[in-house]
N, C-alpha and C positions, 0 to 999 in steps of 0.2 A: 333335419330330423325334428319331428314333433316332440316337444317336451311337455309332460303333464304336470299338473299341480302336485300330485303325490310324489313325483320324481324329485321335485325341488325340495320338498320336505325331507325325503329320504336321503338325498345327497347331502343336505346340510347336517342331518343327524349322523351319517357315516363319518363326516369330517369333524364332528364335534363343534361345529360353528353355531354361534348364536346369530340371530337376525342382524345385529349391528355389524358383525364381522363379514357376513355375506354382502351387506351393503357396501362396506369399505372395499372388499375384494372385487366387486362387480361394477361399482360406480352407479348402482341403482339405488334410488331413495328407499330408506327403510319403510316409509309409509306405503310404497308400492309393493315391497316384499310382504308386508303384513297383509295387504289387500289380496295379493295373489295367493298366499298360503291360507287365507281364510275363505277363499272361494270354494263353493260347493261344485263348481264345474270341473269336468275332467280335463278339458284343455285349458290352457292358461289364457285368461282374458287380458292380454297385454299386446303391445306393439311387438312386431317381429324383432326390432332392434333391442328391445328390453330383454326378451327371451334369449337372444344371442349373447348379450352381455352376461347374463346369469350362467348360461351354458358354458361360455368360455372361461369364466372364473372357476367353475367347478372342474372343468376339464384340465385346467392348469394345475389344480390341486390334486389331480389323480382320479377323478371320477369318470367313469365310462357310462354313458346312457345306453340302455338296451331298449330296442324298439319292439314293435309288434311281432308276434301276437301276444307276447307277455312283457309289457313295458316294465322297466325297473332301472336300477342303478347298481354299480359295483365299483369297488376300489380297484384300480389297476396299479401295479407296481412294476417298474422296469429297472434296469441297471442305473438309470440316472436319478432315481428317487430313493431316498432313505426312509426306512420304516420308523 
């Protein structure tokens, strides 16, 4: 699934994560996260592996990425997750 720059910012905001926490959770350098979040492009200017690491970290934390036609993010909770 294509992940957009705005979705990264929104997901981080929903979780209340600062950039350093996202870096720790994903294993992506904080300088890369800053560059991606500062990008004016809609699509993320990064390697597929980098985007996969970010997406995986968010999904493990309970974020669900919503695709086109209206891309976004939402928190998903199931029986295994505590609020």
